[in-house]
C-alpha positions as CSV (number, residue, x, y, z in Angstrom):
1,X,12.3,47.8,-7.4
2,X,11.1,50.9,-9.1
3,X,8.7,53.2,-7.5
4,X,9.3,52.1,-3.9
5,X,11.5,53.8,-1.5
6,X,14.4,51.7,-0.2
7,X,17.7,52.3,1.4
8,X,20.8,53.0,-0.8
9,X,22.5,49.9,-2.0
10,X,19.8,47.7,-0.9
11,X,20.1,45.6,-4.0
12,X,23.6,44.6,-3.0
13,X,22.5,43.2,0.5
14,X,19.5,41.5,-0.7
15,X,20.0,40.2,-4.2
16,X,23.0,37.9,-4.5
17,X,23.7,38.5,-8.3
18,X,24.3,42.3,-7.6
19,X,26.6,41.4,-4.8
20,X,28.8,39.1,-6.8
21,X,28.8,41.7,-9.5
22,X,30.0,44.4,-7.3
23,X,32.7,42.0,-5.9
24,X,34.2,40.9,-9.2
25,X,33.6,43.7,-11.6
26,X,34.5,47.4,-11.8
27,X,32.1,49.0,-14.3
28,X,31.9,46.6,-17.1
29,X,35.2,45.1,-16.9
30,X,36.6,42.6,-14.4
31,X,38.2,44.3,-11.3
32,X,42.1,44.2,-11.8
33,X,42.5,44.6,-8.0
34,X,41.1,41.2,-7.0
35,X,43.4,39.2,-4.8
36,X,44.8,36.0,-6.2
37,X,43.0,32.9,-5.0
38,X,44.6,30.9,-2.3
39,X,43.6,28.0,0.0
40,X,42.4,28.9,3.5
41,X,45.1,26.5,4.7
42,X,48.2,24.6,3.1
43,X,47.3,21.0,2.4
44,X,50.3,18.7,2.6
45,X,50.1,15.5,0.4
46,X,52.5,12.9,1.5
47,X,54.8,11.2,-1.1
48,X,54.6,7.8,0.5
49,X,52.5,5.8,2.7
50,X,53.1,6.1,6.4
51,X,55.0,3.2,7.7
52,X,52.6,2.7,10.8
53,X,49.5,2.7,8.4
54,X,47.2,-0.2,9.2
55,X,47.3,-3.2,6.7
56,X,43.6,-3.5,6.3
57,X,43.4,0.1,4.9
58,X,45.0,-1.3,1.8
59,X,42.6,-2.6,-1.0
60,X,44.4,-5.9,-1.4
61,X,44.4,-6.5,2.5
62,X,40.8,-5.7,2.8
63,X,39.5,-8.3,0.3
64,X,37.2,-10.2,2.7
65,X,34.2,-12.1,1.7
66,X,31.0,-10.3,2.5
67,X,27.4,-11.2,2.2
68,X,27.0,-9.6,-1.3
69,X,30.7,-9.8,-2.2
70,X,32.2,-11.8,-5.1
71,X,33.9,-14.0,-2.6
72,X,30.7,-15.0,-0.9
73,X,29.4,-16.4,-4.3
74,X,32.3,-18.6,-4.8
75,X,32.2,-20.2,-1.2
76,X,29.5,-22.9,-0.8
77,X,27.5,-22.4,2.3
78,X,27.2,-25.7,4.3
79,X,23.8,-26.8,4.4
80,X,24.2,-28.1,8.0
81,X,23.8,-25.3,10.5
82,X,25.5,-27.6,13.2
83,X,28.8,-27.5,11.1
84,X,28.6,-23.8,10.9
85,X,28.1,-23.4,14.6
86,X,31.1,-25.8,15.2
87,X,33.2,-23.8,12.9
88,X,32.2,-20.6,14.7
89,X,32.8,-22.0,18.1
90,X,36.2,-23.3,16.9
91,X,37.3,-19.8,15.7
92,X,36.1,-18.2,19.0
93,X,38.2,-20.7,21.0
94,X,41.2,-20.0,19.0
95,X,40.7,-16.2,19.5
96,X,40.4,-16.8,23.1
97,X,43.6,-18.6,23.1
98,X,45.4,-15.7,21.2
99,X,44.1,-13.4,23.8
100,X,46.1,-15.5,26.3
101,X,49.3,-15.0,24.4
102,X,49.0,-11.2,24.1
103,X,52.3,-10.4,26.0
104,X,54.2,-13.6,24.8
105,X,53.8,-13.5,21.0
106,X,54.6,-10.2,19.1
107,X,51.6,-8.2,18.1
108,X,52.2,-8.4,14.4
109,X,52.0,-12.3,14.6
110,X,48.8,-12.0,16.6
111,X,47.3,-9.7,14.2
112,X,48.2,-12.0,11.3
113,X,46.7,-14.9,13.0
114,X,43.5,-13.0,13.8
115,X,43.2,-11.9,10.2
116,X,43.5,-15.6,9.0
117,X,40.9,-16.6,11.5
118,X,38.4,-14.0,10.4
119,X,39.0,-15.0,6.7
120,X,38.2,-18.6,7.8
121,X,34.7,-17.7,9.3
122,X,31.9,-19.2,7.4
123,X,29.9,-16.8,5.3
124,X,26.6,-15.4,6.5
125,X,23.7,-17.7,5.5
126,X,21.6,-15.8,2.7
127,X,18.4,-14.2,4.0
128,X,15.3,-14.2,1.9
129,X,13.6,-11.0,1.7
130,X,10.7,-12.3,-0.4
131,X,7.2,-12.1,1.0
132,X,5.8,-15.2,2.2
133,X,2.9,-16.3,0.4
134,X,-0.1,-17.8,2.5
135,X,-2.4,-20.3,1.1
136,X,-6.0,-19.4,0.9
137,X,-8.1,-20.7,3.7
138,X,-10.2,-23.8,2.6
139,X,-13.8,-23.5,2.3
140,X,-15.9,-24.1,5.4
141,X,-12.8,-23.1,7.7
142,X,-13.7,-20.7,10.3
143,X,-12.8,-17.1,9.7
144,X,-9.9,-16.0,12.2
145,X,-11.0,-13.6,14.8
146,X,-9.3,-10.1,14.8
147,X,-7.3,-9.4,17.9
148,X,-7.8,-6.1,19.8
149,X,-4.8,-4.4,18.2
150,X,-6.3,-5.4,14.8
151,X,-9.6,-3.8,15.6
152,X,-8.0,-0.6,16.7
153,X,-5.9,-0.5,13.6
154,X,-9.0,-1.1,11.5
155,X,-10.8,1.7,13.3
156,X,-7.9,4.3,12.7
157,X,-7.6,3.4,9.0
158,X,-11.4,3.9,8.8
159,X,-11.2,7.3,10.7
160,X,-8.4,8.4,8.4
161,X,-10.3,7.4,5.2
162,X,-13.8,8.8,6.3
163,X,-13.3,11.3,8.9
164,X,-14.3,11.3,12.4
165,X,-18.1,12.5,11.7
166,X,-18.7,9.8,9.0
167,X,-17.1,7.2,11.4
168,X,-19.7,8.0,14.1
169,X,-22.5,7.7,11.7
170,X,-21.1,4.3,10.6
171,X,-20.9,3.0,14.2
172,X,-24.4,4.3,14.9
173,X,-25.7,2.3,11.7
174,X,-23.8,-0.9,12.9
175,X,-25.3,-0.6,16.5
176,X,-28.7,0.0,14.9
177,X,-28.5,-2.9,12.6
178,X,-27.1,-5.2,15.3
179,X,-30.2,-4.2,17.6
180,X,-32.5,-5.0,14.7
181,X,-31.1,-8.5,14.1
182,X,-31.1,-9.2,18.0
183,X,-34.9,-8.5,18.2
184,X,-35.7,-10.4,15.1
């Protein structure tokens, strides 16, 4: 900044490019006294997977059918919701039984059976996110009345579109027109 008084070395504290230049260069060449780069902490990378690692963290073990997964496309969804509910109830009952055997059967076997049960669950039925199309009202059918929240919403939309002043003018015009029609 030429022509203005400013403290010495002001550029180095306010303009990042000057600061980077001052840190890494001495004159026009790279500063030879720069320390070698090193990580803030040493990162240890294990050579093998830990033995107590959970199975479902593996890619192969985590292949479960999901709503949008490839497995869900292969499974035919039962058309009868009663069959689906019965299957869900059966899985829930079996899980309750496994919970009762928690101290008797080894935990690995319980986990394996639970995994098999969760894989046996029926897929989630597909949900249609398409908008519903409503048929046009027939001629001569009564116009549906707006509820109080609909009226408030309509007023707020008009207020946003026209502004409060124009809204007041519109309301006065409507009242005047309704009074004229009432007297005629």
